[in-house]
Backbone bond lengths (Angstrom), bond angles and torsions (degrees), N, CA, C in turn:
res aa  C-N    CA-C-N  psi(-1)  N-CA   C-N-CA  omega(-1)  CA-C   N-CA-C  phi
1 M - - - 1.428 - - 1.485 111.88 -
2 E 1.352 117.49 131.32 1.454 121.69 -179.93 1.495 108.80 -90.45
3 V 1.307 118.33 133.73 1.427 124.75 178.79 1.561 110.26 -115.81
4 I 1.344 116.52 120.74 1.448 120.39 178.82 1.528 109.57 -110.29
5 L 1.275 114.85 110.01 1.496 120.51 178.74 1.479 110.11 -97.98
6 G 1.323 115.16 129.72 1.454 122.58 179.12 1.513 111.39 -61.41
7 K 1.339 117.78 133.08 1.446 122.28 178.53 1.463 112.27 -64.61
8 T 1.362 116.89 -25.79 1.477 118.26 -176.24 1.549 112.05 -101.25
9 A 1.312 115.20 12.91 1.509 117.98 -177.77 1.505 110.05 -67.25
10 G 1.355 116.52 137.90 1.465 120.62 173.62 1.509 116.70 105.69
11 F 1.283 113.31 -168.50 1.499 120.99 -174.30 1.530 112.42 -46.54
12 C 1.363 112.76 133.55 1.473 119.81 168.94 1.543 105.63 -89.42
13 F 1.309 115.21 172.69 1.431 120.01 -174.78 1.562 112.09 -61.05
14 G 1.349 115.39 -39.75 1.456 119.66 -176.45 1.524 111.72 -65.28
15 V 1.321 117.82 -43.51 1.457 122.47 -179.75 1.567 109.86 -70.96
16 E 1.325 118.22 -44.11 1.421 121.57 178.89 1.535 112.68 -58.89
17 N 1.347 112.03 -40.76 1.511 118.85 178.13 1.541 109.51 -65.79
18 A 1.325 117.83 -43.25 1.442 121.57 -179.17 1.486 113.65 -62.71
19 V 1.384 116.19 -46.08 1.466 121.43 179.28 1.535 110.00 -62.18
20 K 1.334 115.23 -50.72 1.466 121.97 -177.77 1.584 111.07 -56.72
21 N 1.295 118.38 -46.08 1.471 120.30 -177.91 1.511 112.00 -75.04
22 T 1.324 117.52 -28.58 1.439 119.13 175.29 1.479 110.31 -68.15
23 E 1.302 118.19 -43.57 1.489 121.26 176.98 1.476 109.69 -58.71
24 E 1.321 119.67 -40.77 1.440 124.08 -178.47 1.545 111.10 -64.31
25 E 1.354 114.01 -39.95 1.427 120.71 179.89 1.486 110.64 -68.44
26 L 1.317 119.27 -39.75 1.472 125.57 177.12 1.526 113.11 -63.70
27 S 1.386 115.58 -30.22 1.423 119.27 -178.14 1.519 112.28 -71.00
28 K 1.329 117.36 -19.81 1.455 121.06 -175.03 1.559 113.00 -122.29
29 N 1.362 115.39 -2.80 1.453 117.59 -177.32 1.525 107.58 -147.67
30 K 1.299 117.13 126.79 1.457 122.78 -177.09 1.477 113.51 -92.92
31 N 1.342 115.52 -6.45 1.493 120.46 -175.53 1.537 108.81 -111.63
32 V 1.347 115.14 64.92 1.496 118.66 -173.59 1.520 109.08 -117.50
33 Y 1.320 113.91 128.33 1.476 120.71 176.01 1.517 111.57 -115.15
34 A 1.328 116.34 152.10 1.459 120.82 176.65 1.577 104.69 -119.25
35 L 1.341 115.37 133.81 1.423 118.45 175.13 1.523 110.70 -83.81
36 G 1.324 115.70 93.50 1.447 117.81 -173.10 1.548 112.64 89.59
37 E 1.259 117.12 161.91 1.479 120.84 176.66 1.533 109.97 -58.49
38 L 1.331 113.86 127.58 1.454 119.70 179.07 1.537 111.99 -56.99
39 T 1.302 115.82 -39.56 1.435 122.03 178.03 1.499 109.30 -148.22
40 H 1.343 118.93 149.03 1.453 121.00 -176.67 1.552 109.30 -82.29
41 N 1.273 115.76 65.43 1.440 122.22 177.33 1.547 109.17 -147.76
42 R 1.286 117.24 113.13 1.454 122.83 -174.14 1.528 112.07 -62.59
43 Q 1.304 117.53 -38.24 1.455 118.78 -179.34 1.516 113.63 -65.73
44 V 1.375 115.68 -38.39 1.453 119.89 176.38 1.505 110.66 -67.65
45 M 1.332 117.15 -42.76 1.460 120.68 -177.72 1.525 111.58 -66.96
46 D 1.330 117.13 -34.89 1.451 120.34 178.37 1.533 110.82 -61.71
47 K 1.309 115.52 -44.02 1.535 120.68 179.03 1.516 109.25 -64.65
48 L 1.320 120.46 -40.66 1.474 120.74 -177.57 1.517 110.56 -71.02
49 E 1.327 114.51 -36.23 1.450 117.22 -178.68 1.537 111.18 -70.19
50 K 1.304 116.86 -32.90 1.458 122.87 175.72 1.512 110.03 -63.03
51 K 1.311 115.17 -31.42 1.452 122.21 179.39 1.540 112.47 -78.66
52 G 1.284 113.92 -8.73 1.458 118.86 179.34 1.486 119.42 117.39
53 L 1.361 119.33 -3.49 1.457 120.88 178.99 1.504 112.00 -66.92
54 I 1.296 116.63 134.64 1.400 124.20 179.76 1.549 111.87 -110.36
55 V 1.249 120.35 117.49 1.477 120.75 -173.80 1.517 108.67 -98.81
56 K 1.321 116.18 130.78 1.451 125.41 175.20 1.524 110.02 -129.11
57 E 1.312 116.18 138.43 1.474 121.59 -179.28 1.510 110.37 -86.09
58 D 1.345 116.72 -23.71 1.430 119.15 -176.17 1.540 108.65 -121.24
59 I 1.332 116.69 126.69 1.455 120.94 -177.79 1.499 112.10 -61.16
60 E 1.316 117.53 -26.17 1.470 120.68 179.24 1.533 113.75 -65.87
61 E 1.348 112.45 -18.40 1.509 119.57 -179.25 1.557 110.23 -85.37
62 I 1.305 116.51 -9.72 1.474 120.32 179.97 1.481 110.03 -84.81
63 P 1.347 119.41 123.56 1.465 122.47 -179.48 1.524 113.07 -56.82
64 N 1.331 116.27 142.77 1.459 121.98 172.35 1.527 111.27 -51.79
65 N 1.322 114.73 146.78 1.528 123.19 175.41 1.519 112.58 67.38
66 S 1.328 118.92 13.78 1.421 121.91 177.00 1.586 110.88 -88.65
67 T 1.298 115.98 175.68 1.478 120.75 174.31 1.505 107.79 -100.46
68 V 1.349 113.53 128.06 1.482 117.69 177.87 1.500 111.62 -121.42
69 I 1.330 114.18 134.40 1.479 119.59 178.39 1.486 111.85 -101.83
70 F 1.334 115.24 124.63 1.435 121.99 173.40 1.542 108.36 -90.50
71 R 1.266 116.97 118.34 1.488 123.18 -172.87 1.543 111.18 -70.30
72 A 1.294 116.63 172.13 1.455 124.82 -179.30 1.510 113.14 -52.82
73 H 1.304 118.46 -31.94 1.469 121.50 -177.37 1.544 113.10 -64.75
74 G 1.349 116.70 -24.72 1.426 118.34 -177.72 1.490 113.97 85.88
75 V 1.365 117.75 167.23 1.407 123.38 -179.62 1.518 110.11 -138.35
76 P 1.327 119.58 157.03 1.496 122.73 178.17 1.537 111.75 -69.78
77 P 1.291 116.98 161.45 1.503 120.23 -178.65 1.496 116.83 -56.00
78 K 1.365 116.82 -33.29 1.487 117.70 -177.93 1.566 111.36 -66.87
79 I 1.316 117.11 -23.55 1.481 118.22 178.18 1.515 110.28 -70.86
80 Y 1.310 117.34 -36.80 1.475 121.09 175.10 1.531 109.78 -59.53
81 D 1.321 115.12 -43.83 1.448 121.85 -177.71 1.529 110.36 -61.26
82 I 1.332 117.04 -47.10 1.457 123.19 -179.22 1.550 109.01 -62.66
83 A 1.350 114.78 -44.08 1.465 117.35 -179.45 1.518 112.72 -59.55
84 K 1.320 115.09 -37.98 1.466 118.93 -179.04 1.534 110.71 -69.49
85 Q 1.333 113.44 -38.35 1.521 118.63 178.42 1.550 110.78 -63.89
86 K 1.340 115.61 -32.44 1.478 119.19 -179.83 1.563 110.47 -88.72
87 N 1.291 116.06 3.52 1.485 120.99 178.67 1.510 109.86 59.11
88 L 1.318 117.70 41.41 1.473 121.83 179.19 1.552 110.09 -85.15
89 N 1.302 113.74 142.22 1.444 120.54 173.45 1.498 105.80 -82.00
90 I 1.362 117.47 111.63 1.461 122.29 -175.13 1.502 109.22 -92.32
91 V 1.384 114.52 125.89 1.463 121.13 172.26 1.547 102.89 -109.89
92 D 1.317 114.28 98.38 1.494 120.05 -173.01 1.536 110.06 -86.99
93 L 1.325 116.42 106.77 1.427 121.70 -178.95 1.552 112.56 -108.41
94 T 1.331 116.06 23.29 1.421 122.10 178.25 1.519 109.34 -56.82
95 C 1.296 118.86 130.71 1.421 127.12 178.69 1.572 109.37 -52.99
96 K 1.303 117.60 138.02 1.476 120.55 -178.53 1.581 110.62 -61.01
97 S 1.294 115.36 -32.37 1.514 119.84 178.48 1.500 109.16 -64.49
98 V 1.392 115.35 -41.94 1.449 119.42 -176.42 1.541 108.82 -71.95
99 L 1.361 118.56 -39.98 1.430 123.56 178.47 1.541 110.81 -57.46
100 K 1.324 113.46 -39.29 1.482 119.38 178.39 1.502 111.92 -59.97
101 I 1.380 113.48 -41.11 1.490 117.95 -179.95 1.560 108.59 -66.71
102 H 1.339 115.89 -42.82 1.480 119.84 176.65 1.498 111.63 -50.26
103 N 1.350 113.99 -49.05 1.455 119.03 -176.79 1.527 112.65 -68.53
104 V 1.299 116.63 -36.71 1.480 123.24 176.12 1.502 110.26 -60.80
105 V 1.340 117.86 -52.60 1.415 124.31 -177.92 1.538 110.90 -61.48
106 N 1.268 116.84 -47.57 1.475 123.13 179.48 1.521 111.89 -60.83
107 D 1.333 117.45 -41.31 1.432 121.59 179.82 1.514 112.75 -71.55
108 L 1.315 115.54 -47.08 1.483 117.90 -175.04 1.523 114.18 -71.79
109 T 1.363 116.91 -35.31 1.469 118.20 174.83 1.495 111.04 -65.29
110 S 1.349 117.62 -36.63 1.472 119.56 -179.55 1.559 111.70 -67.08
111 K 1.293 113.73 -19.03 1.525 119.85 177.18 1.516 114.11 -93.64
112 G 1.309 115.57 9.30 1.453 118.64 175.19 1.508 116.12 89.89
113 N 1.324 116.23 25.63 1.503 119.69 177.39 1.525 109.76 -106.95
114 Y 1.318 115.26 156.00 1.495 121.06 176.28 1.531 107.98 -106.15
115 I 1.306 117.58 141.61 1.471 122.19 -174.20 1.502 109.72 -111.33
116 F 1.329 114.84 131.30 1.472 121.71 169.64 1.551 105.07 -105.52
117 I 1.316 117.09 116.08 1.454 123.25 -178.07 1.524 106.97 -100.48
118 I 1.248 117.50 112.20 1.508 120.60 177.33 1.516 109.70 -93.45
119 G 1.384 114.18 118.51 1.415 120.63 -179.12 1.519 112.23 170.71
120 K 1.287 117.29 178.85 1.462 124.66 -175.60 1.536 106.52 -74.98
121 K 1.366 115.81 120.12 1.458 119.80 -169.24 1.554 111.13 -60.83
122 E 1.303 120.07 -37.05 1.478 121.88 -173.98 1.524 111.85 -90.57
123 H 1.388 118.70 -1.44 1.398 119.68 178.95 1.548 111.94 -69.85
124 P 1.348 117.25 138.04 1.496 118.75 -178.67 1.503 114.84 -58.57
125 E 1.320 117.22 -33.18 1.486 117.28 176.57 1.504 112.97 -61.45
126 I 1.323 114.80 -45.69 1.512 121.67 179.27 1.532 109.46 -64.14
127 I 1.296 119.78 -41.35 1.440 122.56 178.90 1.502 109.79 -60.58
128 G 1.317 117.75 -43.45 1.428 121.77 177.04 1.516 113.10 -62.48
129 I 1.312 118.44 -47.64 1.446 124.61 -178.80 1.518 108.08 -61.16
130 Y 1.356 117.57 -47.27 1.409 123.10 -177.77 1.531 113.64 -55.19
131 G 1.359 112.53 -34.62 1.452 119.21 -178.37 1.515 112.61 -66.41
132 F 1.336 116.78 -25.15 1.452 119.54 175.19 1.535 114.01 -82.81
133 G 1.316 115.54 -10.85 1.474 120.22 -179.79 1.465 114.00 -86.45
134 G 1.358 114.60 -19.95 1.451 120.09 -177.96 1.544 111.22 59.32
135 E 1.373 114.91 -138.17 1.471 117.83 -177.12 1.535 111.76 -79.98
136 N 1.334 116.31 -10.81 1.445 118.65 -175.70 1.571 110.93 -100.52
137 A 1.328 116.59 48.52 1.499 120.31 178.33 1.481 110.05 -151.37
138 S 1.338 116.46 146.32 1.451 122.66 172.59 1.531 110.74 -133.15
139 I 1.284 117.09 146.78 1.473 119.53 178.36 1.489 111.14 -102.10
140 I 1.337 113.79 133.69 1.444 119.71 179.89 1.537 109.35 -119.22
141 G 1.320 115.57 107.21 1.451 121.02 -177.94 1.498 112.73 -88.06
142 K 1.351 115.54 -30.58 1.453 121.92 -176.23 1.528 107.79 -153.88
143 E 1.326 116.55 170.06 1.466 122.00 -177.66 1.517 111.77 -54.07
144 E 1.313 118.67 -34.69 1.396 121.97 -176.38 1.534 114.47 -65.46
145 D 1.318 116.15 -16.09 1.484 120.05 -179.63 1.513 112.40 -88.64
146 I 1.300 117.20 -6.91 1.494 117.93 -175.62 1.491 114.88 -62.38
147 D 1.299 117.51 -48.91 1.502 122.06 -177.31 1.517 109.18 -54.57
148 Q 1.328 119.61 -48.38 1.469 120.72 -176.33 1.514 110.16 -66.34
149 A 1.330 117.50 -34.32 1.482 120.81 -179.33 1.503 107.88 -66.24
150 I 1.349 117.16 -40.75 1.458 121.18 179.31 1.531 110.07 -64.37
151 V 1.302 118.45 -41.11 1.462 122.39 178.81 1.555 108.96 -62.87
152 N 1.321 118.10 -43.97 1.480 122.09 179.19 1.542 108.46 -60.68
153 F 1.307 116.27 -42.18 1.494 119.93 -178.94 1.505 109.71 -64.21
154 Q 1.298 118.05 -47.14 1.465 121.84 -172.91 1.544 111.66 -67.16
155 K 1.305 116.33 -26.58 1.478 121.85 178.33 1.540 109.86 -66.21
156 T 1.331 118.00 -27.08 1.472 120.49 -175.22 1.507 112.33 -78.87
157 G 1.385 117.75 -19.47 1.438 120.31 -176.21 1.498 114.53 79.10
158 L 1.350 118.40 4.38 1.468 122.85 178.95 1.534 107.96 -76.55
159 N 1.369 114.55 165.18 1.412 120.32 -174.50 1.501 115.56 -116.74
160 K 1.366 117.06 -12.60 1.426 118.39 -176.01 1.573 111.36 -127.35
161 I 1.320 114.73 137.59 1.463 122.88 178.31 1.540 108.27 -111.19
162 I 1.333 115.34 132.44 1.457 120.40 172.23 1.521 106.16 -109.19
163 I 1.352 117.46 128.10 1.459 119.55 -177.29 1.576 107.25 -110.81
164 I 1.329 111.61 125.22 1.526 118.24 -179.75 1.523 106.63 -128.81
165 A 1.350 117.02 172.36 1.449 120.69 -178.12 1.529 112.50 -135.17
166 Q 1.288 114.67 155.90 1.502 120.45 167.29 1.497 108.83 -58.54
167 T 1.341 116.93 140.72 1.471 119.55 -171.99 1.538 112.23 -63.45
168 T 1.310 118.76 -21.96 1.458 122.03 -179.20 1.509 114.36 -106.62
169 F 1.319 117.63 17.05 1.447 122.67 -174.63 1.541 109.44 -72.32
170 N 1.314 116.31 151.76 1.483 119.81 177.15 1.543 109.67 -65.95
171 S 1.320 115.93 121.64 1.476 118.35 -173.93 1.537 112.75 -65.69
172 E 1.319 119.34 -34.62 1.457 119.26 177.81 1.530 111.51 -69.87
173 K 1.347 116.69 -37.61 1.456 120.01 -178.91 1.543 107.42 -68.86
174 F 1.319 117.74 -35.85 1.496 122.81 179.19 1.536 108.09 -58.19
175 K 1.348 116.30 -47.78 1.471 118.99 -177.74 1.477 109.34 -65.76
176 K 1.314 119.58 -37.32 1.519 121.98 177.14 1.451 110.71 -61.88
177 I 1.330 120.85 -45.73 1.462 123.88 -174.52 1.522 107.76 -70.13
178 V 1.314 119.16 -39.45 1.470 122.02 176.14 1.522 112.18 -58.53
179 D 1.306 115.62 -43.50 1.515 120.99 179.70 1.523 108.37 -64.63
180 D 1.328 116.27 -39.47 1.464 120.79 -177.73 1.563 110.49 -68.85
181 I 1.290 116.38 -36.53 1.481 120.40 173.94 1.471 112.02 -62.05
182 K 1.325 117.03 -48.08 1.471 122.02 -177.99 1.500 112.08 -61.47
183 S 1.357 114.64 -35.52 1.493 116.89 -177.01 1.548 111.67 -86.12
184 S 1.344 115.96 -7.23 1.484 120.18 -178.03 1.536 112.46 -101.25
185 I 1.319 119.18 -8.23 1.452 119.57 -171.37 1.552 109.40 -121.45
186 D 1.314 117.33 149.63 1.459 123.20 -179.33 1.527 110.30 -58.00
187 S 1.297 116.52 136.57 1.478 122.90 -177.09 1.564 111.87 -67.36
188 K 1.271 116.40 -10.80 1.515 119.13 177.55 1.533 111.36 -69.05
189 Y 1.322 116.55 -20.44 1.461 119.62 176.92 1.499 112.73 -86.46
190 E 1.305 115.18 143.72 1.477 121.13 178.12 1.540 110.01 -88.99
191 I 1.351 114.40 135.20 1.478 118.59 179.52 1.525 107.99 -126.50
192 E 1.321 115.57 131.33 1.440 121.31 174.78 1.537 107.83 -122.53
193 V 1.319 116.50 131.57 1.461 121.38 -179.30 1.568 108.97 -106.15
194 I 1.325 116.25 125.05 1.465 120.97 174.60 1.550 105.69 -118.29
195 N 1.284 114.57 109.33 1.497 118.81 -179.80 1.496 109.80 -77.38
196 T 1.298 115.96 103.43 1.447 121.69 -177.61 1.547 113.34 -99.43
197 I 1.343 115.53 10.22 1.446 118.21 178.10 1.547 108.57 -66.74
198 C 1.358 116.38 130.56 1.379 121.07 -177.69 1.527 112.55 -58.23
199 N 1.295 117.72 136.01 1.462 121.19 -178.58 1.586 112.04 -58.77
200 A 1.350 115.01 -36.77 1.434 117.69 179.30 1.554 110.08 -67.39
201 T 1.303 118.04 -33.07 1.433 121.55 175.97 1.539 111.24 -63.50
202 V 1.311 115.37 -46.44 1.471 121.67 178.85 1.513 111.53 -57.16
203 I 1.374 115.07 -46.26 1.445 121.31 -176.31 1.556 109.23 -66.13
204 R 1.343 115.34 -42.31 1.458 121.04 -177.86 1.520 111.05 -64.75
205 Q 1.348 114.31 -42.23 1.503 118.57 177.40 1.518 111.19 -65.93
206 R 1.302 117.88 -40.01 1.482 123.20 179.48 1.556 109.09 -63.79
207 E 1.333 116.05 -44.18 1.458 118.15 -179.12 1.521 111.49 -66.64
208 T 1.306 114.92 -38.89 1.459 120.32 175.46 1.539 112.38 -56.36
209 D 1.349 113.52 -46.80 1.425 120.53 178.19 1.550 113.41 -59.02
210 E 1.354 113.91 -45.44 1.459 118.69 -179.29 1.551 112.55 -65.83
211 I 1.380 116.34 -45.24 1.449 119.08 -178.35 1.490 110.70 -64.51
212 S 1.349 117.44 -45.51 1.445 120.70 -172.59 1.531 112.54 -66.08
213 K 1.300 118.50 -16.15 1.490 121.23 177.60 1.498 112.59 -83.45
214 N 1.340 116.20 -9.09 1.450 120.84 -174.75 1.489 116.25 -126.09
215 V 1.372 117.99 23.92 1.482 120.84 -179.34 1.512 109.09 -134.01
216 D 1.313 114.87 167.54 1.488 121.04 179.12 1.524 111.23 -91.95
217 M 1.381 112.58 -20.62 1.465 118.15 -179.40 1.533 108.98 -148.27
218 M 1.306 117.44 142.62 1.482 120.47 177.91 1.482 108.12 -125.68
219 I 1.356 116.24 133.72 1.456 123.53 179.06 1.520 107.80 -118.78
220 I 1.318 117.11 120.89 1.438 123.52 177.64 1.537 107.15 -106.33
221 I 1.339 116.80 126.68 1.471 121.01 -176.01 1.546 108.63 -110.28
222 G 1.320 115.79 126.27 1.480 117.42 174.82 1.538 109.92 166.66
223 G 1.339 114.74 163.60 1.442 118.95 179.05 1.508 115.16 -59.09
224 K 1.298 114.47 143.67 1.473 121.32 -178.60 1.520 112.06 -68.82
225 N 1.347 118.29 -15.18 1.449 123.49 174.40 1.522 114.31 -101.25
226 S 1.365 114.71 13.05 1.459 119.76 179.77 1.494 112.98 -92.02
227 S 1.282 116.26 117.77 1.465 123.18 -177.31 1.543 111.15 -62.54
228 N 1.358 117.25 -45.61 1.429 118.58 -176.67 1.535 112.17 -68.71
229 T 1.334 116.16 -31.30 1.461 121.34 178.04 1.492 109.80 -68.30
230 E 1.323 117.47 -40.29 1.395 122.33 179.12 1.593 111.45 -58.60
231 K 1.316 113.07 -42.45 1.461 117.20 178.20 1.491 112.93 -64.36
232 L 1.366 117.31 -37.05 1.476 120.39 176.38 1.523 109.27 -62.71
233 Y 1.320 117.29 -44.12 1.473 123.18 179.07 1.551 109.88 -57.11
234 N 1.310 115.91 -50.74 1.454 120.36 -179.47 1.518 112.98 -59.94
235 I 1.337 115.44 -39.65 1.505 118.07 178.09 1.535 110.45 -65.76
236 A 1.314 115.11 -45.21 1.496 119.83 -179.42 1.488 111.93 -63.53
237 K 1.336 115.03 -44.24 1.469 121.95 -178.87 1.546 112.09 -59.87
238 S 1.329 114.70 -34.02 1.482 118.62 -179.63 1.488 114.04 -69.00
239 N 1.317 115.79 -19.64 1.479 122.07 -179.66 1.579 112.11 -105.62
240 C 1.314 112.45 -35.61 1.522 116.29 -176.21 1.528 107.97 -130.50
241 E 1.299 114.82 109.36 1.485 120.07 -178.86 1.507 112.56 -59.15
242 N 1.306 116.69 -32.37 1.480 121.71 177.63 1.510 110.33 -83.02
243 T 1.295 116.62 65.40 1.485 120.85 178.91 1.538 108.90 -118.80
244 I 1.354 117.24 136.17 1.402 121.68 175.80 1.446 111.68 -123.31
245 W 1.319 118.29 155.47 1.492 124.08 -178.38 1.552 104.59 -122.96
246 I 1.316 115.54 117.19 1.473 120.66 -176.67 1.561 110.75 -131.48
247 E 1.338 113.34 159.18 1.466 115.74 174.45 1.541 108.40 -101.91
248 T 1.345 118.88 -30.59 1.471 122.15 178.46 1.492 110.28 -143.26
249 K 1.360 115.55 165.90 1.458 118.78 -176.72 1.476 115.61 -63.70
250 D 1.359 116.40 -18.72 1.426 121.29 179.60 1.508 113.71 -65.18
251 E 1.332 116.88 -16.50 1.457 120.60 -178.71 1.553 112.22 -87.33
252 I 1.303 116.91 -7.97 1.460 121.71 176.28 1.555 108.85 -74.44
253 K 1.290 117.36 115.13 1.457 121.13 -175.01 1.540 111.18 -88.66
254 E 1.307 117.45 -53.52 1.405 119.33 -179.43 1.534 111.97 -159.21
255 I 1.299 116.05 154.13 1.476 121.17 -177.87 1.560 104.16 -131.61
256 K 1.312 118.09 110.38 1.442 122.01 -176.58 1.517 109.93 -129.78
257 N 1.317 116.47 143.18 1.462 123.19 177.73 1.512 112.89 50.18
258 V 1.336 113.16 45.88 1.461 119.48 -179.09 1.551 108.60 -125.15
259 S 1.289 118.38 125.62 1.456 120.38 177.52 1.505 112.06 -106.18
260 K 1.360 116.64 -20.04 1.455 119.41 -175.74 1.544 108.17 -140.23
261 V 1.366 114.97 122.42 1.447 119.22 -179.13 1.540 109.30 -118.28
262 G 1.334 114.40 133.56 1.455 118.81 175.92 1.537 109.02 -104.45
263 I 1.335 116.21 142.25 1.470 121.77 -178.35 1.550 110.42 -128.35
264 M 1.312 116.52 126.74 1.471 119.60 173.32 1.572 106.95 -137.31
265 A 1.281 113.03 152.48 1.486 118.37 -177.86 1.522 108.79 -133.29
266 G 1.334 113.39 150.64 1.484 120.92 -179.63 1.491 112.24 -72.52
267 A 1.365 116.33 172.81 1.437 123.85 -174.34 1.557 113.48 -69.27
268 S 1.388 114.60 -12.12 1.471 118.60 -178.67 1.465 112.44 -107.71
269 T 1.302 117.52 10.41 1.480 123.23 -176.57 1.519 111.16 -92.66
270 P 1.352 117.37 121.27 1.492 119.05 178.55 1.550 114.61 -70.85
271 K 1.247 116.64 157.58 1.486 122.25 -176.92 1.519 109.83 -60.77
272 E 1.390 117.75 -36.70 1.444 120.18 -178.24 1.566 112.25 -60.91
273 S 1.306 115.52 -40.50 1.462 117.66 -179.10 1.547 111.28 -69.81
274 I 1.349 116.21 -31.55 1.456 119.15 177.37 1.529 111.59 -67.18
275 M 1.367 111.86 -48.28 1.502 115.06 -176.60 1.511 111.96 -70.76
276 D 1.327 119.32 -26.39 1.459 121.55 172.90 1.532 111.21 -58.52
277 V 1.314 114.37 -43.74 1.498 120.28 178.52 1.540 110.87 -67.55
278 V 1.343 116.09 -46.03 1.483 121.11 -177.13 1.486 107.36 -60.84
279 N 1.312 121.79 -46.54 1.448 124.67 -177.80 1.523 111.15 -67.05
280 Y 1.309 116.88 -36.85 1.484 123.52 -179.81 1.534 105.64 -63.11
281 I 1.323 118.01 -50.73 1.479 122.29 -178.94 1.519 110.55 -58.55
282 K 1.316 117.48 -44.14 1.488 121.83 -177.55 1.545 109.44 -64.64
283 E 1.348 116.36 -38.82 1.461 119.83 178.25 1.506 112.74 -65.19
284 K 1.310 115.55 -32.13 1.473 122.12 179.56 1.526 110.00 -71.19
């Protein structure tokens, strides 16, 4: 059986940096909290929690004078304010690509622009970005949200829309939504598109697309709450019906009548989990 492992499978720079720096912080400080899961991978989180990391979803639950880690997804401005009020030692591990979006949104809204943020509404990265847009921003998760976003924009009396995207958003879907926005709004308004999808995400999605077209079975590895992994699964599934989404090798039930298997992993998936699956397949 031939196994094709994606070259881009596994940790992206932002997640790798966050995990590495969190481990370093835990080695010298036993009172470390993370605001939300550091990464959407249960195996990684289990290891960090065993080393002492305490995860809280609400910053108000973190004791004053403690150390708080802001994960790669980033947080809205109000969270920084609360952290300072609580005298928390902030270890800001927001991904550089996400920080860039924060700065862009903050700068452009202050100059009188309206922001359309394309991404998953409940995703922590989008919540953080939206916080920098203030009243002059709308989130578009799917085509059905476009009309309401346009209404919100028109109420402000502004004339220019800036369209940006979640760093892990599906690149093809982003183009489709942008085209739909342009066709749905009066041409008198100015529209500028800033493609903020991370280059590593684009490459990983492209590689997933290519591999899944040339195998009998596709295995996507990553947390079930991982947005970027879900997108990889959807891409693979559209090309290869025999596609499964797993977190660990234990979820693989059977492999029959397969001569070529493709493997790809999300940006939050550690190398150990990937190699466990690869070795399991080879043993089979």
